[in-house]
BAGUDO-356341 format. One record per residue (C-alpha): residue in one letter; x, y, z; residue number from 0. Coordinates in Angstrom, 3 decimals. Example, Ala and Ser with C-alpha at 12.3 -4.5 7.8 and 13.67 -1.06 7.14 Angstrom:
! BAGUDO-356341
+--------+----------+----------+----------+-----+
! residu !        X !        Y !        Z ! num !
+--------+----------+----------+----------+-----+
!      A !   12.300 !   -4.500 !    7.800 !   0 !
!      S !   13.670 !   -1.060 !    7.140 !   1 !
+--------+----------+----------+----------+-----+
***
This chain:
! BAGUDO-356341
+--------+----------+----------+----------+-----+
! residu !        X !        Y !        Z ! num !
+--------+----------+----------+----------+-----+
!      M !    0.000 !    0.000 !    0.000 !   0 !
!      Q !    1.096 !    3.549 !   -0.612 !   1 !
!      R !   -0.014 !    6.866 !    0.848 !   2 !
!      I !   -0.222 !    9.456 !   -1.920 !   3 !
!      L !   -1.544 !   12.957 !   -2.408 !   4 !
!      L !   -5.074 !   13.117 !   -3.736 !   5 !
!      A !   -3.673 !   14.983 !   -6.766 !   6 !
!      Q !   -1.602 !   11.868 !   -7.577 !   7 !
!      A !   -4.581 !    9.518 !   -7.346 !   8 !
!      E !   -6.108 !    8.244 !  -10.562 !   9 !
!      P !   -9.347 !    6.519 !  -11.494 !  10 !
!      G !   -9.084 !    2.765 !  -11.081 !  11 !
!      M !   -6.860 !    2.852 !   -7.998 !  12 !
!      I !   -8.229 !    0.941 !   -5.006 !  13 !
!      L !   -8.288 !    2.400 !   -1.493 !  14 !
!      A !   -6.245 !    0.348 !    0.960 !  15 !
!      K !   -7.532 !    2.300 !    3.983 !  16 !
!      E !  -10.785 !    4.075 !    4.650 !  17 !
!      I !  -10.967 !    7.847 !    4.339 !  18 !
!      L !  -12.323 !    9.622 !    7.409 !  19 !
!      N !  -13.672 !   13.140 !    7.799 !  20 !
!      P !  -12.410 !   15.355 !   10.664 !  21 !
!      D !  -15.182 !   13.980 !   12.912 !  22 !
!      G !  -14.048 !   10.383 !   12.307 !  23 !
!      L !  -16.925 !    9.427 !   10.025 !  24 !
!      V !  -16.092 !    7.159 !    7.103 !  25 !
!      L !  -16.243 !    8.926 !    3.731 !  26 !
!      C !  -15.029 !    5.933 !    1.699 !  27 !
!      G !  -14.256 !    2.418 !    2.815 !  28 !
!      A !  -11.186 !    0.346 !    2.095 !  29 !
!      G !  -11.560 !   -1.514 !   -1.185 !  30 !
!      T !  -13.372 !    1.349 !   -2.922 !  31 !
!      E !  -12.306 !    1.926 !   -6.513 !  32 !
!      L !  -11.540 !    5.567 !   -7.230 !  33 !
!      S !  -13.391 !    7.260 !  -10.084 !  34 !
!      D !  -13.211 !   10.753 !  -11.564 !  35 !
!      T !  -16.448 !   11.631 !   -9.769 !  36 !
!      L !  -15.240 !   10.326 !   -6.416 !  37 !
!      L !  -11.887 !   12.091 !   -6.762 !  38 !
!      G !  -13.740 !   15.341 !   -7.432 !  39 !
!      R !  -15.931 !   14.877 !   -4.370 !  40 !
!      L !  -12.946 !   14.112 !   -2.166 !  41 !
!      A !  -11.161 !   17.226 !   -3.446 !  42 !
!      S !  -14.217 !   19.350 !   -2.663 !  43 !
!      M !  -14.141 !   17.947 !    0.905 !  44 !
!      D !  -10.482 !   19.048 !    1.245 !  45 !
!      V !   -9.118 !   15.495 !    1.457 !  46 !
!      I !   -5.353 !   15.847 !    1.078 !  47 !
!      D !   -4.124 !   12.281 !    0.767 !  48 !
!      V !   -5.309 !    8.699 !    0.382 !  49 !
!      T !   -3.794 !    5.258 !    0.925 !  50 !
!      V !   -4.109 !    3.011 !   -2.112 !  51 !
!      E !   -3.331 !   -0.647 !   -2.759 !  52 !
!      G !   -0.008 !   -1.547 !   -4.271 !  53 !
!      H !    2.648 !    1.026 !   -5.016 !  54 !
!      P !    1.323 !    2.795 !   -8.126 !  55 !
!      V !    3.169 !    6.115 !   -7.855 !  56 !
!      I !    6.913 !    6.467 !   -8.277 !  57 !
!      I !    8.168 !    9.245 !   -6.027 !  58 !
!      E !   11.519 !   10.840 !   -6.823 !  59 !
!      G !   14.159 !    9.821 !   -4.316 !  60 !
!      E !   12.111 !    6.919 !   -2.988 !  61 !
!      K !   13.908 !    3.582 !   -2.847 !  62 !
!      S !   12.694 !    0.603 !   -4.825 !  63 !
!      L !   11.650 !   -2.568 !   -3.044 !  64 !
!      R !   14.816 !   -4.262 !   -4.304 !  65 !
!      E !   16.966 !   -1.472 !   -2.804 !  66 !
!      E !   15.160 !   -1.679 !    0.544 !  67 !
!      L !   15.583 !   -5.459 !    0.675 !  68 !
!      Q !   19.272 !   -5.143 !   -0.196 !  69 !
!      E !   19.708 !   -2.680 !    2.686 !  70 !
!      V !   18.133 !   -5.185 !    5.087 !  71 !
!      E !   20.487 !   -7.899 !    3.803 !  72 !
!      L !   23.438 !   -5.578 !    4.311 !  73 !
!      R !   22.413 !   -4.618 !    7.858 !  74 !
!      F !   22.010 !   -8.244 !    8.967 !  75 !
!      R !   25.024 !   -9.756 !    7.190 !  76 !
!      R !   27.216 !   -9.834 !   10.317 !  77 !
!      V !   24.675 !  -11.723 !   12.434 !  78 !
!      E !   23.660 !  -14.551 !   10.105 !  79 !
!      D !   24.402 !  -17.161 !   12.795 !  80 !
!      I !   22.008 !  -15.639 !   15.362 !  81 !
!      A !   18.594 !  -17.244 !   14.853 !  82 !
!      P !   16.425 !  -14.596 !   16.584 !  83 !
!      L !   17.970 !  -11.869 !   14.446 !  84 !
!      M !   17.439 !  -13.905 !   11.267 !  85 !
!      Y !   13.794 !  -14.275 !   12.276 !  86 !
!      L !   13.607 !  -10.497 !   12.711 !  87 !
!      K !   15.244 !   -9.986 !    9.300 !  88 !
!      K !   12.655 !  -12.214 !    7.613 !  89 !
!      R !    9.812 !  -10.349 !    9.368 !  90 !
!      I !   11.190 !   -6.984 !    8.211 !  91 !
!      Q !   11.498 !   -8.265 !    4.656 !  92 !
!      A !    7.955 !   -9.655 !    4.742 !  93 !
!      R !    6.578 !   -6.305 !    5.946 !  94 !
!      L !    8.417 !   -4.411 !    3.202 !  95 !
!      I !    6.984 !   -6.781 !    0.615 !  96 !
!      A !    3.472 !   -6.590 !    2.077 !  97 !
!      A !    3.618 !   -2.790 !    2.145 !  98 !
!      R !    4.214 !   -2.839 !   -1.596 !  99 !
!      G !    1.301 !   -5.210 !   -2.126 ! 100 !
!      L !    3.442 !   -8.058 !   -3.412 ! 101 !
!      E !    3.205 !  -11.694 !   -2.408 ! 102 !
!      A !    6.681 !  -12.870 !   -3.305 ! 103 !
!      V !    9.959 !  -11.391 !   -4.342 ! 104 !
!      T !   11.900 !  -12.584 !   -7.309 ! 105 !
!      K !   15.593 !  -12.045 !   -6.910 ! 106 !
+--------+----------+----------+----------+-----+
***
């Protein structure tokens, strides 16, 4: 999932998290497909950002999933014989992958 500015959102994207108004009421539920009409309504309600499924927007300076996974490998390379830390490494990698909306990584 990726949090993006409403101006970056496009029709066809799917909300990964619900959008709430300032009072905490749900404006749109998770799983809602964005349309031109809905984007216009959200803009008129001063919604600034949304969280969408996947990672559809490339942001300058943002690291790719491959780069993030390589950094994790690098950070844990000195402790490969310590089982609890290897478990932690795998959990971190799984969360990075899940955050991008991917099920498996091909290396």
